[in-house]
C-alpha positions in Angstrom: 84.2 54.4 137.0 86.9 51.8 137.6 85.9 48.6 139.5 87.4 48.1 142.9 90.0 45.3 142.6 90.6 45.2 146.3 88.2 46.1 149.1 89.1 45.7 152.8 86.2 46.3 155.1 86.4 46.8 158.9 89.2 44.2 159.1 90.7 43.5 162.6 93.4 40.9 163.2 94.1 40.1 166.8 97.1 38.1 168.1 96.6 37.2 171.8 94.8 40.5 172.3 97.2 42.7 170.3 95.4 44.2 167.3 97.9 44.1 164.4 95.1 45.5 162.2 92.4 47.5 163.9 89.1 48.1 162.0 91.1 48.7 158.8 89.2 50.0 155.7 91.0 50.2 152.4 90.1 50.0 148.7 91.8 50.5 145.4 90.7 50.7 141.8 91.6 48.2 139.0 94.8 49.4 137.2 96.0 51.5 140.2 99.5 51.7 141.6 99.2 52.2 145.4 102.1 52.7 147.8 101.7 51.8 151.5 103.9 53.4 154.1 104.0 53.5 157.8 106.3 53.0 160.8 107.4 49.5 162.0 104.4 47.8 163.7 101.9 49.7 161.6 100.4 46.5 160.3 101.8 46.6 156.7 102.9 42.9 156.6 99.7 41.7 158.3 97.8 43.7 155.7 99.4 41.7 152.9 99.0 38.4 154.9 95.2 39.0 155.0 95.0 39.6 151.3 97.0 36.5 150.5 95.2 34.2 153.0 98.3 33.7 155.2 96.2 35.2 158.1 92.5 35.2 158.6 90.8 38.3 159.9 89.4 38.2 163.4 86.6 40.5 162.1 85.7 42.1 158.8 86.1 41.1 155.2 88.7 41.2 152.4 87.4 41.0 148.9 89.3 40.7 145.6 87.3 41.6 142.5 84.2 41.2 144.6 85.2 37.7 145.8 85.4 37.1 149.6 88.9 35.9 150.4 87.8 34.5 153.8 88.6 30.9 154.4 90.4 30.5 151.1 93.8 29.0 151.1 96.9 30.8 150.0 97.0 28.6 146.9 93.4 29.3 146.0 93.9 33.1 146.4 97.0 32.9 144.2 94.9 31.2 141.5 92.4 34.0 141.7 95.1 36.3 140.4 97.1 37.7 143.3 100.9 37.5 143.3 103.1 38.4 146.2 106.8 39.3 146.2 108.5 39.0 149.6 111.3 41.2 150.8 114.0 38.5 150.2 114.1 37.3 146.6 112.8 33.7 146.2 114.4 32.5 143.0 115.9 29.2 142.0 119.6 30.1 142.3 120.9 27.0 140.4 118.7 27.8 137.4 119.2 30.6 134.9 116.8 33.6 134.8 115.4 32.1 131.6 114.7 28.8 133.3 113.2 30.6 136.4 110.8 32.5 134.1 109.9 29.3 132.1 109.1 27.5 135.3 106.8 30.4 136.4 105.0 30.7 133.1 103.4 27.3 133.6 103.0 26.5 137.3 101.5 23.0 136.4 104.9 21.9 135.2 107.7 20.7 137.4 111.3 21.6 137.2 112.2 18.4 135.2 109.6 19.1 132.6 110.7 22.8 132.3 114.3 21.8 131.8 114.0 18.9 129.5 110.9 19.5 127.4 110.7 22.0 124.6 108.7 25.2 125.6 105.8 26.2 123.3 106.7 29.1 121.0 104.1 31.4 122.7 105.7 30.8 126.1 109.2 31.3 124.7 108.1 34.7 123.3 106.6 35.6 126.7 109.8 34.7 128.5 111.9 36.6 126.0 109.7 39.7 126.5 109.9 39.4 130.2 113.7 39.2 130.1 113.8 42.4 128.2 111.3 44.0 130.6 113.3 43.2 133.7 116.6 44.1 132.1 118.2 40.6 132.2 118.2 39.7 128.6 122.0 39.7 128.5 122.2 37.5 131.6 119.4 35.2 130.7 121.5 32.0 130.6 123.8 32.4 133.6 123.0 30.9 137.0 120.7 33.2 139.0 123.2 32.8 141.9 125.6 35.1 140.0 123.1 38.0 139.8 123.3 41.0 142.0 120.7 41.5 144.8 118.9 44.0 142.7 118.9 41.7 139.6 117.4 38.9 141.8 114.7 41.3 142.9 113.9 42.1 139.2 113.9 38.4 138.4 111.4 37.6 141.1 109.2 40.4 139.9 109.4 38.9 136.4 108.5 35.4 137.8 105.4 36.9 139.4 104.4 38.7 136.2 104.9 35.4 134.3 102.1 33.9 136.3 99.7 36.5 134.9 98.3 37.9 138.1 95.8 40.8 138.1 97.2 42.2 141.4 100.9 42.4 142.3 101.8 42.8 146.0 105.4 44.0 146.3 107.0 44.1 149.8 110.0 46.5 150.2 111.5 45.9 146.7 114.5 48.2 147.1 115.8 47.2 150.5 119.6 46.7 150.2 119.7 48.0 146.6 122.2 50.6 145.2 120.8 53.9 144.1 121.0 52.9 140.5 119.2 49.6 141.2 116.6 51.5 143.2 115.9 53.8 140.3 115.7 50.9 137.8 113.3 49.1 140.1 111.1 52.2 140.1 111.1 52.3 136.3 110.2 48.6 136.2 107.2 49.0 138.5 106.0 52.1 136.7 106.2 50.1 133.4 104.3 47.1 134.9 101.6 49.5 136.3 100.5 50.1 132.8 99.0 46.6 132.7 98.7 45.5 136.3 97.2 46.7 139.6 100.1 47.0 142.1 100.5 47.5 145.8 104.0 48.4 147.0 105.1 48.5 150.6 108.2 50.6 151.1 110.3 52.5 153.7 112.6 54.3 151.2 110.9 57.7 150.9 113.0 58.8 147.8 111.8 55.6 146.1 108.2 56.3 147.1 108.5 59.8 145.6 109.7 58.2 142.4 106.7 55.9 141.9 103.9 57.2 144.1 100.6 58.2 142.6 98.4 57.5 145.7 99.9 56.8 149.1 98.2 55.1 152.0 99.7 55.6 155.5 99.1 52.9 158.1 99.5 53.6 161.8 98.6 51.2 164.7 96.7 48.9 162.3 94.5 51.5 160.7 94.6 53.9 157.8 96.0 57.3 159.1 95.5 59.1 155.8 95.6 58.8 152.1 96.5 61.1 149.2 99.2 62.2 146.9 102.8 62.1 148.1 102.7 65.9 148.5 99.5 65.7 150.6 100.8 62.9 152.7 104.2 64.3 153.5 102.8 67.6 154.6 100.1 66.1 156.8 100.9 67.0 160.4 99.8 63.5 161.6 102.1 61.8 159.2 105.0 64.0 160.2 104.4 63.2 163.8 104.1 59.5 163.6 106.4 58.6 160.7 108.2 61.0 158.4 109.7 63.0 161.2 110.3 66.8 161.6 113.0 66.8 158.9 110.3 66.2 156.3 108.6 69.5 157.1 111.0 71.3 154.8 110.5 68.9 151.9 
């Protein structure tokens, strides 16, 4: 049986009396790809904030590989092996994709060292492999500012992978992408899921159908239901609060 890489137990987060998370229980196995969906205000971002240490639970515990994340800083949690990708790409626009990845490969180095010191051969091979994986090998040496929005998303995902996290948290990776970029993003995440545990938060239901294995639906800060995409989209509770009546025919 797979070990639980993430275990959220009875977590409540209150902001001035409003419960962004309400007695939330959630767990996932090592090596799993899990998609989180839910209407606006369901608690999805707060859920990620708790895992990464940006927000401390009012009640309950969050554990990563059995380690209590309470009172750990965001930096400490990152060092434990959790990487987070935000909705808006956070890349160094004046650096090339190759330089962005080189900088991420060794977080103890600063930008100056990355740009002006020769990279060890093992790291060069890692960066070359990542450029192929994220589909940017042919644009490796142009400024990242010239990349499309989708390409910047792929680069940031590559920068996360370069840091060798065990768990990737990916927040709305296809917002604003073309249909082709959305499909390629799905292929990238499915490829990475062969060697990483991944949590994806997304609103685009076509994209969710492309990548989903197990889906968790949040509503009002709690888990409404979990299951395969087929099970979730046909659940009357989900249809009522999120997917809408038009999903009944799907």
